[in-house]
PDB file of N, CA, C and O in Angstrom:
ATOM      1  N   MET A   1     100.657 102.811  54.575  1.00  0.00           N
ATOM      2  CA  MET A   1     101.105 104.472  54.621  1.00  0.00           C
ATOM      3  C   MET A   1     102.609 104.812  54.631  1.00  0.00           C
ATOM      4  O   MET A   1     103.419 104.145  55.274  1.00  0.00           O
ATOM      5  N   THR A   2     102.988 106.042  53.773  1.00  0.00           N
ATOM      6  CA  THR A   2     104.108 106.169  53.405  1.00  0.00           C
ATOM      7  C   THR A   2     104.717 107.325  54.526  1.00  0.00           C
ATOM      8  O   THR A   2     104.258 108.441  54.768  1.00  0.00           O
ATOM      9  N   THR A   3     105.858 106.679  55.092  1.00  0.00           N
ATOM     10  CA  THR A   3     106.150 108.372  56.090  1.00  0.00           C
ATOM     11  C   THR A   3     107.780 108.831  55.409  1.00  0.00           C
ATOM     12  O   THR A   3     108.412 109.886  55.378  1.00  0.00           O
ATOM     13  N   GLY A   4     107.927 108.017  55.120  1.00  0.00           N
ATOM     14  CA  GLY A   4     109.651 108.230  55.224  1.00  0.00           C
ATOM     15  C   GLY A   4     110.433 108.274  55.814  1.00  0.00           C
ATOM     16  O   GLY A   4     111.518 108.854  55.857  1.00  0.00           O
ATOM     17  N   GLU A   5     109.557 107.191  56.694  1.00  0.00           N
ATOM     18  CA  GLU A   5     110.271 107.562  58.157  1.00  0.00           C
ATOM     19  C   GLU A   5     110.601 105.757  58.525  1.00  0.00           C
ATOM     20  O   GLU A   5     109.614 105.036  58.670  1.00  0.00           O
ATOM     21  N   ALA A   6     111.720 105.265  58.627  1.00  0.00           N
ATOM     22  CA  ALA A   6     111.388 103.624  58.716  1.00  0.00           C
ATOM     23  C   ALA A   6     111.000 103.977  60.828  1.00  0.00           C
ATOM     24  O   ALA A   6     109.799 104.083  61.074  1.00  0.00           O
ATOM     25  N   GLU A   7     111.726 104.083  61.756  1.00  0.00           N
ATOM     26  CA  GLU A   7     110.826 104.019  62.763  1.00  0.00           C
ATOM     27  C   GLU A   7     109.422 104.395  62.503  1.00  0.00           C
ATOM     28  O   GLU A   7     108.428 103.689  62.671  1.00  0.00           O
ATOM     29  N   LYS A   8     109.505 106.078  61.903  1.00  0.00           N
ATOM     30  CA  LYS A   8     107.826 106.026  62.235  1.00  0.00           C
ATOM     31  C   LYS A   8     107.201 105.262  61.918  1.00  0.00           C
ATOM     32  O   LYS A   8     106.285 104.819  62.611  1.00  0.00           O
ATOM     33  N   ALA A   9     107.600 104.705  60.331  1.00  0.00           N
ATOM     34  CA  ALA A   9     106.062 103.615  60.045  1.00  0.00           C
ATOM     35  C   ALA A   9     106.436 102.304  60.851  1.00  0.00           C
ATOM     36  O   ALA A   9     105.636 101.374  60.745  1.00  0.00           O
ATOM     37  N   VAL A  10     107.632 102.105  61.699  1.00  0.00           N
ATOM     38  CA  VAL A  10     107.370 100.510  62.588  1.00  0.00           C
ATOM     39  C   VAL A  10     105.863 101.267  63.494  1.00  0.00           C
ATOM     40  O   VAL A  10     104.682 100.919  63.472  1.00  0.00           O
ATOM     41  N   ASN A  11     106.610 102.489  64.286  1.00  0.00           N
ATOM     42  CA  ASN A  11     105.117 102.971  65.319  1.00  0.00           C
ATOM     43  C   ASN A  11     104.152 102.971  65.211  1.00  0.00           C
ATOM     44  O   ASN A  11     103.395 102.987  66.182  1.00  0.00           O
ATOM     45  N   TYR A  12     103.637 102.950  63.651  1.00  0.00           N
ATOM     46  CA  TYR A  12     102.613 103.213  63.529  1.00  0.00           C
ATOM     47  C   TYR A  12     101.978 101.529  63.307  1.00  0.00           C
ATOM     48  O   TYR A  12     100.928 101.293  63.905  1.00  0.00           O
ATOM     49  N   GLY A  13     102.459 100.645  62.658  1.00  0.00           N
ATOM     50  CA  GLY A  13     102.356  99.558  62.865  1.00  0.00           C
ATOM     51  C   GLY A  13     102.133  99.187  63.933  1.00  0.00           C
ATOM     52  O   GLY A  13     100.947  98.881  64.056  1.00  0.00           O
ATOM     53  N   ALA A  14     102.892  99.015  65.078  1.00  0.00           N
ATOM     54  CA  ALA A  14     102.751  98.679  66.411  1.00  0.00           C
ATOM     55  C   ALA A  14     101.616  99.141  67.438  1.00  0.00           C
ATOM     56  O   ALA A  14     101.070  98.477  68.319  1.00  0.00           O
ATOM     57  N   ALA A  15     101.397 100.624  67.025  1.00  0.00           N
ATOM     58  CA  ALA A  15     100.183 100.857  67.198  1.00  0.00           C
ATOM     59  C   ALA A  15      99.204 100.445  66.826  1.00  0.00           C
ATOM     60  O   ALA A  15      98.410 100.178  67.728  1.00  0.00           O
ATOM     61  N   HIS A  16      98.775 100.202  65.531  1.00  0.00           N
ATOM     62  CA  HIS A  16      97.578  99.583  65.039  1.00  0.00           C
ATOM     63  C   HIS A  16      97.518  98.108  65.049  1.00  0.00           C
ATOM     64  O   HIS A  16      96.459  97.497  64.914  1.00  0.00           O
ATOM     65  N   GLY A  17      98.929  97.414  65.248  1.00  0.00           N
ATOM     66  CA  GLY A  17      98.720  96.519  65.791  1.00  0.00           C
ATOM     67  C   GLY A  17      98.309  96.113  66.852  1.00  0.00           C
ATOM     68  O   GLY A  17      97.661  95.074  66.731  1.00  0.00           O
ATOM     69  N   ALA A  18      98.428  96.578  68.109  1.00  0.00           N
ATOM     70  CA  ALA A  18      97.693  97.225  69.246  1.00  0.00           C
ATOM     71  C   ALA A  18      95.888  97.634  69.204  1.00  0.00           C
ATOM     72  O   ALA A  18      95.049  97.568  70.102  1.00  0.00           O
ATOM     73  N   LEU A  19      95.802  97.941  68.172  1.00  0.00           N
ATOM     74  CA  LEU A  19      94.225  98.585  68.834  1.00  0.00           C
ATOM     75  C   LEU A  19      93.676  97.020  67.458  1.00  0.00           C
ATOM     76  O   LEU A  19      93.006  96.082  67.890  1.00  0.00           O
ATOM     77  N   ALA A  20      93.886  97.039  66.730  1.00  0.00           N
ATOM     78  CA  ALA A  20      93.764  95.864  66.015  1.00  0.00           C
ATOM     79  C   ALA A  20      93.094  94.322  67.106  1.00  0.00           C
ATOM     80  O   ALA A  20      92.093  93.643  66.876  1.00  0.00           O
ATOM     81  N   MET A  21      94.229  94.168  68.428  1.00  0.00           N
ATOM     82  CA  MET A  21      93.546  93.274  69.202  1.00  0.00           C
ATOM     83  C   MET A  21      92.629  93.576  69.787  1.00  0.00           C
ATOM     84  O   MET A  21      92.060  92.627  70.326  1.00  0.00           O
ATOM     85  N   THR A  22      92.065  94.822  69.982  1.00  0.00           N
ATOM     86  CA  THR A  22      91.033  95.039  71.000  1.00  0.00           C
ATOM     87  C   THR A  22      89.764  95.209  70.128  1.00  0.00           C
ATOM     88  O   THR A  22      88.742  95.633  70.667  1.00  0.00           O
ATOM     89  N   THR A  23      89.775  94.893  68.771  1.00  0.00           N
ATOM     90  CA  THR A  23      88.018  94.646  67.821  1.00  0.00           C
ATOM     91  C   THR A  23      88.267  93.015  67.652  1.00  0.00           C
ATOM     92  O   THR A  23      89.326  92.387  67.677  1.00  0.00           O
ATOM     93  N   PRO A  24      87.248  92.674  67.517  1.00  0.00           N
ATOM     94  CA  PRO A  24      86.160  90.928  67.088  1.00  0.00           C
ATOM     95  C   PRO A  24      87.061  90.910  65.578  1.00  0.00           C
ATOM     96  O   PRO A  24      87.119  91.955  64.930  1.00  0.00           O
ATOM     97  N   GLY A  25      87.477  90.155  65.276  1.00  0.00           N
ATOM     98  CA  GLY A  25      87.481  89.607  64.406  1.00  0.00           C
ATOM     99  C   GLY A  25      88.559  89.903  63.338  1.00  0.00           C
ATOM    100  O   GLY A  25      89.568  89.818  64.037  1.00  0.00           O
ATOM    101  N   ASP A  26      89.069  90.248  61.876  1.00  0.00           N
ATOM    102  CA  ASP A  26      90.283  90.112  61.151  1.00  0.00           C
ATOM    103  C   ASP A  26      90.272  91.785  60.770  1.00  0.00           C
ATOM    104  O   ASP A  26      91.332  92.406  60.709  1.00  0.00           O
ATOM    105  N   THR A  27      88.764  92.527  60.487  1.00  0.00           N
ATOM    106  CA  THR A  27      89.403  93.968  60.317  1.00  0.00           C
ATOM    107  C   THR A  27      89.451  94.809  61.050  1.00  0.00           C
ATOM    108  O   THR A  27      88.913  94.687  62.150  1.00  0.00           O
ATOM    109  N   SER A  28      90.125  95.971  60.683  1.00  0.00           N
ATOM    110  CA  SER A  28      90.865  96.506  62.423  1.00  0.00           C
ATOM    111  C   SER A  28      89.560  97.659  62.115  1.00  0.00           C
ATOM    112  O   SER A  28      88.762  97.541  61.185  1.00  0.00           O
ATOM    113  N   MET A  29      89.560  98.661  63.021  1.00  0.00           N
ATOM    114  CA  MET A  29      88.488  99.106  63.508  1.00  0.00           C
ATOM    115  C   MET A  29      89.205 100.739  64.372  1.00  0.00           C
ATOM    116  O   MET A  29      88.693 101.661  65.007  1.00  0.00           O
ATOM    117  N   ALA A  30      90.315 100.460  64.026  1.00  0.00           N
ATOM    118  CA  ALA A  30      91.262 101.901  64.721  1.00  0.00           C
ATOM    119  C   ALA A  30      91.121 102.863  63.240  1.00  0.00           C
ATOM    120  O   ALA A  30      91.364 102.710  62.043  1.00  0.00           O
ATOM    121  N   SER A  31      90.637 103.804  64.034  1.00  0.00           N
ATOM    122  CA  SER A  31      91.116 105.332  63.444  1.00  0.00           C
ATOM    123  C   SER A  31      92.369 105.850  63.155  1.00  0.00           C
ATOM    124  O   SER A  31      93.281 105.305  63.776  1.00  0.00           O
ATOM    125  N   VAL A  32      92.763 106.959  62.211  1.00  0.00           N
ATOM    126  CA  VAL A  32      94.132 106.837  62.579  1.00  0.00           C
ATOM    127  C   VAL A  32      94.511 108.187  63.474  1.00  0.00           C
ATOM    128  O   VAL A  32      95.610 108.742  63.465  1.00  0.00           O
ATOM    129  N   ASN A  33      93.361 108.581  64.238  1.00  0.00           N
ATOM    130  CA  ASN A  33      93.492 109.701  64.920  1.00  0.00           C
ATOM    131  C   ASN A  33      93.813 108.877  66.328  1.00  0.00           C
ATOM    132  O   ASN A  33      94.478 109.492  67.162  1.00  0.00           O
ATOM    133  N   GLU A  34      93.372 107.484  66.658  1.00  0.00           N
ATOM    134  CA  GLU A  34      93.790 107.007  67.858  1.00  0.00           C
ATOM    135  C   GLU A  34      94.657 105.285  67.567  1.00  0.00           C
ATOM    136  O   GLU A  34      94.478 104.352  68.349  1.00  0.00           O
ATOM    137  N   VAL A  35      95.557 105.177  66.324  1.00  0.00           N
ATOM    138  CA  VAL A  35      96.099 105.133  65.950  1.00  0.00           C
ATOM    139  C   VAL A  35      97.206 106.013  67.021  1.00  0.00           C
ATOM    140  O   VAL A  35      97.752 105.638  68.059  1.00  0.00           O
ATOM    141  N   GLU A  36      97.287 107.664  66.098  1.00  0.00           N
ATOM    142  CA  GLU A  36      98.192 108.769  66.376  1.00  0.00           C
ATOM    143  C   GLU A  36      98.312 108.956  68.207  1.00  0.00           C
ATOM    144  O   GLU A  36      99.021 109.696  68.889  1.00  0.00           O
ATOM    145  N   ALA A  37      97.157 107.805  68.621  1.00  0.00           N
ATOM    146  CA  ALA A  37      97.012 108.963  70.365  1.00  0.00           C
ATOM    147  C   ALA A  37      97.730 107.857  70.771  1.00  0.00           C
ATOM    148  O   ALA A  37      98.260 108.116  71.852  1.00  0.00           O
ATOM    149  N   ILE A  38      98.098 106.253  70.228  1.00  0.00           N
ATOM    150  CA  ILE A  38      98.503 105.523  70.974  1.00  0.00           C
ATOM    151  C   ILE A  38      99.986 105.776  71.035  1.00  0.00           C
ATOM    152  O   ILE A  38     100.761 105.714  71.990  1.00  0.00           O
ATOM    153  N   MET A  39     100.197 106.101  69.670  1.00  0.00           N
ATOM    154  CA  MET A  39     101.780 106.853  69.907  1.00  0.00           C
ATOM    155  C   MET A  39     102.013 107.482  70.392  1.00  0.00           C
ATOM    156  O   MET A  39     103.222 107.276  70.501  1.00  0.00           O
ATOM    157  N   GLY A  40     101.723 108.620  71.119  1.00  0.00           N
ATOM    158  CA  GLY A  40     101.686 109.535  71.958  1.00  0.00           C
ATOM    159  C   GLY A  40     101.512 109.641  73.266  1.00  0.00           C
ATOM    160  O   GLY A  40     101.489 110.542  74.104  1.00  0.00           O
ATOM    161  N   GLY A  41     101.403 108.562  73.231  1.00  0.00           N
ATOM    162  CA  GLY A  41     101.444 107.741  74.722  1.00  0.00           C
ATOM    163  C   GLY A  41     100.228 107.561  75.849  1.00  0.00           C
ATOM    164  O   GLY A  41     100.376 107.341  77.051  1.00  0.00           O
ATOM    165  N   ALA A  42      98.885 107.731  75.051  1.00  0.00           N
ATOM    166  CA  ALA A  42      97.745 107.001  75.583  1.00  0.00           C
ATOM    167  C   ALA A  42      97.542 105.988  75.733  1.00  0.00           C
ATOM    168  O   ALA A  42      97.822 105.104  74.923  1.00  0.00           O
ATOM    169  N   GLY A  43      97.043 105.839  76.715  1.00  0.00           N
ATOM    170  CA  GLY A  43      96.404 104.452  77.088  1.00  0.00           C
ATOM    171  C   GLY A  43      95.955 103.454  76.120  1.00  0.00           C
ATOM    172  O   GLY A  43      96.051 103.746  74.928  1.00  0.00           O
ATOM    173  N   ALA A  44      95.375 102.072  76.530  1.00  0.00           N
ATOM    174  CA  ALA A  44      95.753 100.882  75.377  1.00  0.00           C
ATOM    175  C   ALA A  44      93.577 100.734  75.803  1.00  0.00           C
ATOM    176  O   ALA A  44      92.861  99.879  75.283  1.00  0.00           O
ATOM    177  N   ARG A  45      93.144 101.666  76.675  1.00  0.00           N
ATOM    178  CA  ARG A  45      91.167 102.185  75.762  1.00  0.00           C
ATOM    179  C   ARG A  45      91.197 102.195  75.178  1.00  0.00           C
ATOM    180  O   ARG A  45      92.253 102.415  74.585  1.00  0.00           O
ATOM    181  N   VAL A  46      90.121 101.977  74.618  1.00  0.00           N
ATOM    182  CA  VAL A  46      89.933 102.501  72.879  1.00  0.00           C
ATOM    183  C   VAL A  46      88.677 103.267  73.797  1.00  0.00           C
ATOM    184  O   VAL A  46      88.393 102.892  74.934  1.00  0.00           O
ATOM    185  N   LYS A  47      87.851 104.618  72.962  1.00  0.00           N
ATOM    186  CA  LYS A  47      86.977 104.750  73.590  1.00  0.00           C
ATOM    187  C   LYS A  47      86.742 105.256  72.348  1.00  0.00           C
ATOM    188  O   LYS A  47      87.378 106.049  71.654  1.00  0.00           O
ATOM    189  N   ARG A  48      84.862 104.166  72.047  1.00  0.00           N
ATOM    190  CA  ARG A  48      84.313 104.317  70.986  1.00  0.00           C
ATOM    191  C   ARG A  48      82.543 104.571  71.646  1.00  0.00           C
ATOM    192  O   ARG A  48      81.614 104.769  70.862  1.00  0.00           O
TER     193      ARG A  48
END
């Protein structure tokens, strides 16, 4: 993902990494909407 902003890219990566730990295996099932919700301060509970 190219954001043009280093801090925003790191925030996307950190949020995605946190969500990746909520699913079994090594493939992430997190959507962009879920990642952005975490970035916006949503709780860690995933709604699936």
